C-alpha positions in Angstrom: -35.8 -26.4 -19.8 -33.9 -23.8 -22.0 -30.8 -22.4 -20.5 -31.2 -18.9 -19.3 -29.1 -16.0 -20.5 -29.0 -14.2 -17.2 -29.2 -15.6 -13.7 -29.6 -13.4 -10.7 -28.2 -14.8 -7.5 -29.9 -13.5 -4.4 -28.3 -14.7 -1.0 -30.7 -15.0 1.9 -30.0 -15.6 5.7 -33.0 -15.3 8.0 -34.3 -12.6 5.9 -37.5 -13.9 4.3 -39.5 -10.6 4.4 -36.5 -8.7 2.7 -36.0 -11.5 0.1 -39.6 -11.6 -0.8 -39.7 -7.9 -1.3 -36.7 -8.2 -3.5 -38.2 -10.9 -5.4 -41.5 -9.0 -5.9 -39.4 -6.2 -7.6 -37.7 -8.8 -9.7 -40.8 -10.6 -10.8 -41.6 -8.4 -13.9 -38.2 -9.3 -15.3 -38.3 -13.0 -14.9 -38.5 -15.3 -18.0 -37.0 -18.3 -19.5 -34.0 -16.1 -20.5 -33.7 -14.3 -17.1 -34.0 -16.4 -13.9 -33.3 -15.9 -10.2 -31.7 -18.3 -7.8 -32.2 -17.8 -4.1 -29.2 -19.2 -2.1 -30.3 -19.8 1.4 -27.3 -19.6 3.8 -28.5 -22.0 6.5 -31.5 -19.9 7.6 -33.3 -21.0 10.9 -36.3 -18.7 10.6 -38.2 -20.8 8.1 -37.2 -18.6 5.2 -37.1 -21.3 2.5 -40.7 -22.4 3.2 -41.9 -18.7 3.4 -40.1 -17.9 0.1 -41.5 -21.0 -1.7 -45.0 -20.3 -0.5 -44.9 -16.8 -2.2 -42.6 -17.8 -5.2 -43.1 -21.4 -5.8 -41.4 -21.3 -9.3 -38.2 -19.5 -8.0 -35.4 -22.1 -7.7 -33.7 -22.2 -4.2 -30.2 -23.7 -3.3 -30.4 -24.6 0.4 -27.0 -24.7 2.2 -26.9 -26.6 5.5 -25.2 -23.6 7.4 -24.3 -20.0 7.0 -21.0 -20.0 5.2 -20.8 -16.3 4.6 -21.3 -13.9 1.7 -18.4 -14.9 -0.4 -18.8 -18.7 0.0 -22.6 -18.5 -0.4 -22.5 -16.6 -3.5 -19.8 -18.9 -5.0 -22.1 -21.9 -4.3 -24.8 -20.0 -6.1 -22.4 -19.4 -9.0 -21.6 -23.2 -9.3 -25.4 -23.7 -9.8 -25.4 -20.8 -12.3 -22.7 -22.6 -14.3 -24.8 -25.8 -14.4 -27.7 -23.8 -15.9 -25.3 -22.7 -18.6 -26.1 -18.9 -18.1 -24.1 -16.3 -20.1 -24.3 -13.6 -17.4 -24.6 -13.6 -13.6 -26.0 -10.7 -11.5 -25.3 -10.7 -7.7 -27.9 -8.9 -5.9 -28.3 -8.4 -2.1 -31.7 -9.6 -0.7 -32.1 -6.2 1.1 -32.8 -4.3 -2.3 -35.6 -3.4 -4.6 -34.8 -2.9 -8.3 -36.0 -0.6 -10.8 -38.1 -2.4 -13.6 -35.4 -1.5 -16.1 -32.3 -2.1 -14.0 -31.1 -5.4 -15.7 -30.9 -4.4 -19.4 -28.3 -1.6 -19.1 -26.0 -3.8 -17.1 -26.1 -6.6 -19.6 -25.9 -4.3 -22.7 -22.8 -2.8 -21.2 -21.1 -6.2 -20.9 -22.3 -7.2 -24.4 -21.1 -4.0 -26.2 -17.9 -3.4 -24.2 -15.6 -6.5 -24.1 -13.1 -4.4 -22.1 -15.6 -4.2 -19.2 -15.4 -6.9 -16.7 -18.0 -5.7 -14.1 -21.0 -3.5 -14.7 -22.6 -1.8 -11.6 -25.6 0.2 -11.0 -26.5 3.5 -9.3 -27.7 2.7 -5.8 -30.0 4.7 -3.7 -31.0 4.5 -0.1 -34.3 2.7 0.3 -35.7 4.9 2.9 -34.5 8.1 1.2 -35.1 7.3 -2.4 -33.3 10.2 -3.9 -30.2 10.0 -1.8 -27.3 8.1 -3.2 -25.6 5.2 -1.4 -23.3 4.4 -4.3 -22.4 6.2 -7.6 -19.0 4.5 -8.1 -16.2 3.4 -5.8 -12.6 4.7 -5.0 -9.9 2.4 -3.7 -6.3 3.1 -3.0 -4.9 0.3 -1.0 -1.5 2.1 -0.5 -3.3 4.9 1.6 -6.1 2.7 3.0 -8.8 4.5 1.1 -12.0 2.7 0.3 -15.1 4.8 -0.2 -18.3 5.3 -2.4 -18.7 8.2 -4.7 -21.8 10.3 -4.0 -22.5 8.7 -0.6 -25.3 10.6 1.2 -25.6 13.0 -1.6 -28.8 14.0 -3.4 -28.8 12.6 -6.9 -27.5 15.1 -9.5 -26.5 15.2 -13.3 -22.9 14.7 -12.3 -23.8 11.2 -11.1 -25.7 10.2 -14.2 -22.7 9.8 -16.6 -21.5 6.4 -17.2 -17.7 6.0 -16.4 -14.9 3.7 -15.2 -14.7 3.4 -11.5 -12.4 1.9 -8.9 -14.6 -1.0 -7.5 -18.1 -2.4 -7.8 -20.1 -3.0 -4.6 -21.3 -6.4 -3.8 -24.7 -5.1 -3.1 -25.4 -5.5 -6.9 -23.2 -6.1 -10.0 -23.2 -8.1 -13.2 -20.5 -10.1 -14.8 -20.1 -12.6 -17.8 -20.0 -16.0 -16.2 -16.8 -16.8 -18.0 -15.1 -13.7 -16.4 -16.2 -14.5 -12.9 -14.9 -18.2 -13.4 -11.7 -16.9 -14.9 -10.9 -14.6 -11.9 -11.7 -17.4 -9.5 -15.0 -16.0 -7.9 -15.1 -14.5 -4.5 -12.1 -15.1 -2.1 -13.8 -17.0 0.7 -11.3 -15.9 3.3 -13.3 -12.9 3.4 -16.2 -13.5 5.8 -18.0 -10.3 5.1 -16.9 -6.8 3.6 -14.1 -6.0 1.2 -14.6 -9.2 -0.8 -16.2 -7.0 -3.5 -13.2 -4.7 -3.5 -10.8 -7.7 -3.8 -12.9 -9.1 -6.6 -12.7 -5.8 -8.4 -9.1 -5.4 -8.0 -8.5 -8.9 -9.4 -10.8 -8.2 -12.3 -8.7 -5.0 -13.1 -5.5 -7.1 -12.9 -6.9 -9.1 -15.9 -6.9 -5.8 -17.8 -10.7 -5.3 -17.6 -12.6 -2.2 -16.5 -15.2 -1.7 -13.7 -18.1 0.3 -15.3 -20.6 2.4 -13.3 -24.0 2.3 -15.3 -26.2 5.0 -13.8 -29.2 4.2 -16.2 -29.5 1.0 -14.0 -31.1 1.8 -10.6 -31.7 0.0 -7.4 -32.6 0.9 -3.8 -30.8 -0.6 -0.8 -32.0 -1.1 2.7 -28.5 -0.3 4.0 -27.1 -2.8 6.7 -30.3 -4.7 7.2 -28.2 -7.6 8.5 -26.7 -5.4 11.3 -29.8 -3.4 12.3 -29.1 -2.2 15.8 -25.6 -3.4 16.0 -23.3 -0.6 14.6 -20.3 -1.8 16.5 -20.5 -5.3 15.1 -20.7 -3.9 11.7 -17.8 -1.7 12.2 -15.7 -4.5 13.5 -16.4 -6.7 10.5 -15.8 -3.8 8.0 -12.5 -3.1 9.6 -11.5 -6.8 9.6 -12.4 -7.0 5.9 -10.4 -3.9 4.9 -7.4 -5.0 7.0 -7.5 -8.4 5.2 -7.8 -6.8 1.9 -4.6 -4.6 2.5 -2.6 -7.6 3.8 -3.6 -9.6 0.8 -2.5 -6.9 -1.7 0.7 -6.1 0.2 -0.3 -2.7 1.3 1.5 -2.4 4.5 1.4 1.4 4.4 -2.4 1.3 3.9 -2.7 -1.1 7.0 -0.7 1.4 9.2 -2.8 4.4 8.1 -6.1 2.6 8.4 -5.2 1.4 11.9 -4.2 5.0 12.7 -7.6 6.4 11.6 -9.6 3.7 13.3 -10.7 6.0 16.2 -12.1 8.5 13.9 -13.8 5.9 11.8 -15.5 4.4 14.9 -16.7 7.9 16.0 -18.1 8.5 12.5 -19.9 5.1 12.3 -21.5 5.7 15.8 -22.5 9.2 14.9 -24.0 8.1 11.6 -26.0 5.4 13.4 -27.5 7.7 15.9 -28.5 10.2 13.2 -30.6 7.5 11.8 -28.3 5.6 9.3 -27.4 8.5 7.1 
């Protein structure tokens, strides 16, 4: 079989329904040049069989247990290297994509050698015109990590391509050689902040993170933590503190801890208002 130019890695854990919906949105894009790899992270709900029944031609990499987001995606990337693909797109399984989402990301990487990561505009799935991500701001010295445009209605000011602070792990594209050079995801991050860490390491190589608004996807935010806002809060906080420690941002750690009560209040309030 001819090596693909692009391979999209979709990580699944006990989420067959979400993954199948994601694959249905990807189906029009698939060809011998653009393939998808489903990495099953030790599911116990029969996900691999359900996915194979609906998409028998989609390759699956079955892991014996849940090894987390970072390690699961790294395992998928090793298979992508075996395929000899030029580009990799990491995509959350709880997303659906626009039919034209892929081309702008790959074109950006092809035409701009200084770009290390290309990241799309991301909307809430249940509020299709409300933004979840239109760029990322990170300042480890002050403990600041946030999305641009979060919970805002889409507007022209969010439709201009630009460099941004970090790419969200929900969806981003890279050259395979760049992902290999930077060492992939740091597997010490169980969940959350591994995307920010990867972005900071890519920027340390002298490459930019480019926000590409002509590429659009919709995200079923926090599907893995539905009904468990405190668990999500704990994991996000642990990831952020690990990030600040790794990058020597001791002031950022102090400020983040100081603001934890207000962050917790905001997280709970957002949950009881319906996720937004």
